[in-house]
C-alpha positions as CSV (number, residue, x, y, z in Angstrom):
1,M,-72.1,-19.5,150.5
2,L,-71.5,-23.0,149.2
3,E,-73.1,-26.0,150.9
4,G,-70.9,-27.6,153.5
5,A,-69.1,-24.5,154.3
6,T,-68.3,-23.4,157.9
7,S,-67.5,-20.1,159.5
8,V,-64.0,-20.1,161.1
9,E,-62.0,-17.4,162.8
10,L,-58.5,-16.6,161.3
11,G,-56.0,-15.6,163.8
12,P,-53.0,-13.3,163.1
13,G,-50.0,-15.3,161.9
14,D,-51.9,-18.6,161.3
15,V,-50.3,-20.6,158.5
16,L,-53.0,-22.0,156.3
17,C,-50.9,-23.7,153.8
18,E,-47.2,-24.3,152.9
19,V,-45.8,-24.5,149.4
20,G,-46.5,-28.0,147.9
21,D,-49.1,-28.7,150.4
22,V,-52.2,-30.6,149.1
23,M,-55.0,-28.3,149.9
24,R,-57.6,-29.8,152.3
25,Y,-59.6,-26.7,152.5
26,V,-60.3,-23.6,150.7
27,Y,-61.0,-20.2,152.4
28,F,-63.2,-17.3,151.5
29,P,-62.3,-14.4,154.0
30,T,-65.1,-12.1,155.0
31,D,-63.4,-10.0,157.6
32,G,-59.8,-11.3,157.8
33,Y,-57.2,-11.2,155.1
34,I,-54.3,-13.4,154.0
35,S,-50.7,-12.8,152.7
36,L,-49.4,-14.9,150.0
37,V,-45.6,-15.5,150.4
38,T,-43.1,-16.9,148.0
39,R,-39.9,-18.6,149.4
40,I,-36.7,-19.6,147.6
41,D,-33.9,-21.6,148.9
42,G,-34.7,-21.3,152.7
43,D,-35.0,-17.5,152.5
44,P,-37.5,-15.9,154.9
45,G,-39.9,-15.1,152.1
46,L,-41.4,-12.2,150.1
47,G,-45.0,-11.2,150.0
48,V,-46.3,-11.2,146.5
49,G,-50.2,-11.1,147.0
50,M,-53.0,-10.6,149.3
51,V,-56.6,-12.2,149.6
52,G,-59.5,-10.6,151.3
53,R,-63.2,-10.9,150.9
54,E,-62.7,-10.1,147.0
55,G,-61.3,-13.6,146.6
56,M,-60.3,-17.0,148.0
57,L,-57.3,-19.1,149.0
58,G,-57.1,-22.3,147.0
59,A,-58.1,-20.8,143.6
60,Q,-55.5,-23.1,141.8
61,L,-58.3,-25.9,142.4
62,V,-60.2,-24.3,139.7
63,L,-57.5,-25.4,137.3
64,G,-57.4,-29.0,138.7
65,V,-54.2,-28.3,140.8
66,S,-54.3,-29.5,144.3
67,A,-50.8,-28.5,145.5
68,A,-50.3,-25.0,147.1
69,P,-48.2,-22.8,145.0
70,L,-47.5,-20.3,147.8
71,H,-47.0,-20.0,151.6
72,A,-50.3,-18.4,153.0
73,L,-50.5,-16.9,156.4
74,V,-53.2,-14.6,158.0
75,Q,-52.3,-11.0,158.1
76,G,-55.6,-9.5,159.3
77,P,-57.6,-11.6,161.8
78,G,-61.3,-12.1,161.2
79,A,-63.9,-14.5,159.9
80,A,-63.6,-16.7,156.8
81,W,-65.8,-19.5,155.3
82,R,-64.0,-22.7,155.0
83,I,-64.9,-25.7,152.8
84,G,-63.2,-28.9,152.1
85,A,-61.4,-29.1,148.8
86,G,-63.5,-32.1,147.8
87,P,-66.9,-30.5,148.1
88,F,-65.6,-27.3,146.7
89,C,-64.5,-29.1,143.5
90,R,-67.7,-30.8,143.3
91,A,-69.6,-27.6,143.6
92,L,-67.5,-26.2,140.7
93,Q,-68.6,-29.1,138.6
94,R,-72.2,-28.4,139.3
95,S,-72.1,-24.7,138.6
96,K,-70.7,-23.1,135.4
97,A,-71.3,-19.6,136.8
98,L,-69.2,-20.4,139.8
99,D,-66.4,-21.8,137.7
100,G,-66.5,-18.8,135.4
101,I,-66.4,-16.2,138.2
102,L,-63.5,-18.0,140.0
103,R,-61.5,-18.3,136.7
104,R,-61.8,-14.6,136.4
105,Y,-60.6,-14.0,140.0
106,L,-57.7,-16.5,139.2
107,S,-56.8,-14.2,136.3
108,V,-56.8,-11.2,138.6
109,L,-54.6,-13.0,141.3
110,M,-52.1,-13.8,138.5
111,G,-51.8,-10.3,137.5
112,Q,-51.2,-9.2,141.1
113,L,-48.4,-11.8,141.5
114,A,-46.9,-10.6,138.3
115,T,-47.2,-7.0,139.3
116,S,-45.5,-7.9,142.7
117,A,-42.6,-9.4,141.0
118,S,-41.8,-6.3,138.8
119,C,-42.5,-4.0,141.9
120,T,-40.0,-5.7,143.8
121,R,-37.3,-5.4,141.3
122,F,-38.0,-1.9,140.1
123,H,-39.5,0.2,142.9
124,K,-38.0,1.6,146.0
125,V,-39.2,0.7,149.6
126,G,-41.4,3.8,150.2
127,P,-43.8,3.4,147.3
128,R,-43.8,-0.3,147.7
129,L,-44.7,0.1,151.5
130,A,-47.5,2.6,150.4
131,R,-48.9,0.0,148.0
132,W,-49.0,-2.7,150.7
133,L,-50.7,-0.4,153.2
134,L,-53.4,0.5,150.7
135,M,-53.9,-3.2,149.9
136,S,-54.1,-3.9,153.7
137,Q,-56.7,-1.1,154.2
138,D,-58.7,-2.3,151.5
139,R,-59.1,-5.6,152.8
140,A,-59.3,-4.5,156.5
141,H,-62.3,-2.3,155.5
142,S,-61.0,0.3,158.0
143,A,-58.7,3.3,158.3
144,T,-56.9,1.6,161.3
145,F,-55.4,-1.8,161.3
146,H,-52.4,-3.8,162.9
147,L,-49.3,-4.2,161.1
148,T,-45.7,-4.5,162.7
149,Q,-42.7,-3.2,161.2
150,E,-41.2,-6.7,161.6
151,F,-44.1,-8.2,159.4
152,L,-43.9,-5.4,156.8
153,A,-40.1,-6.0,156.6
154,Y,-40.9,-9.7,155.9
155,M,-43.6,-9.0,153.4
156,L,-41.4,-6.5,151.4
157,G,-38.3,-8.5,151.7
158,V,-36.2,-5.8,153.2
159,R,-34.4,-4.9,156.5
160,R,-36.6,-3.6,159.3
161,V,-34.5,-0.3,159.4
162,G,-35.9,0.3,155.7
163,I,-39.5,0.0,156.9
164,T,-38.6,2.4,159.7
165,A,-37.3,5.0,157.6
166,A,-40.1,4.7,154.9
167,A,-43.0,4.6,157.4
168,G,-41.4,7.6,159.2
169,D,-41.5,9.5,156.0
170,L,-45.2,8.7,155.2
171,Q,-45.9,9.9,158.8
172,R,-44.1,13.0,158.4
173,R,-46.0,13.7,155.1
174,G,-49.2,13.2,157.2
175,F,-50.5,10.3,155.1
176,I,-50.4,7.8,158.1
177,R,-50.1,7.6,161.8
178,Y,-47.9,4.7,163.1
179,Q,-47.6,3.6,166.7
180,R,-46.8,0.4,168.2
181,G,-47.9,-1.7,165.3
182,L,-51.2,0.2,164.9
183,I,-51.4,2.0,161.5
184,T,-54.0,4.6,160.8
185,V,-54.4,6.1,157.1
186,L,-55.0,9.7,157.6
187,D,-54.9,10.7,154.0
188,R,-55.9,8.1,151.6
189,R,-55.4,10.2,148.4
190,G,-52.0,11.3,149.6
191,L,-50.9,7.6,150.4
192,E,-52.2,6.5,146.8
193,G,-50.0,9.4,145.5
194,A,-47.0,8.1,147.4
195,A,-47.6,4.5,146.1
196,C,-45.9,3.1,143.0
197,A,-48.0,2.7,139.8
198,C,-48.5,-1.0,140.9
199,F,-51.4,-0.3,143.1
200,A,-53.3,1.5,140.4
201,A,-52.5,-1.5,138.0
202,D,-53.9,-3.9,140.6
203,Q,-57.2,-1.8,140.8
204,R,-57.4,-1.8,137.2
205,G,-57.2,-5.5,137.0
206,Y,-60.0,-6.0,139.6
207,A,-62.2,-3.6,137.8
208,L,-61.9,-5.2,134.4
209,Q,-62.3,-8.8,135.5
210,L,-64.5,-8.7,138.5
211,A,-67.0,-6.0,137.6
């Protein structure tokens, strides 16, 4: 890890930055994972991306941009490496390899954000929910993880009743088990089949840029 980085614990629901904040720290999750949320005109928000151990929060600093473009809050608790924005930028200047890797990651992240925009517009709640659950499982590194219906409704920008119906359908089909905010993926392949094509597009993006 980068010189000067310290290990911190990310708690569920912790807000790491708001839109327009000057980034004081960047985060490299190791166990926890972070949801990226866009907000317009005071609306509650919409989840457009997720960061786990494959990436970092604060990637815009690679482009010399200090202001946070999105609201970021912790979805899955766990550890992360945290380093000040200043030391991080100096490390980028010293290492062309690090700069190149993070620029490729930034390209992947931009693709994820673009995919989420079209996904919200064109796909139904059920396939979008399956995609978000798969993204969460990949970053939780476990078949079982915590996600409340309220949080999922917030991330997908729908009413809670829509999440209840969609999660119930996935459960009846034997893809997941859902009880009191605890989700267990029982049939990964089935859940992938239920997800919209956006999940596969995300995976191809990671494979191409981060291989």
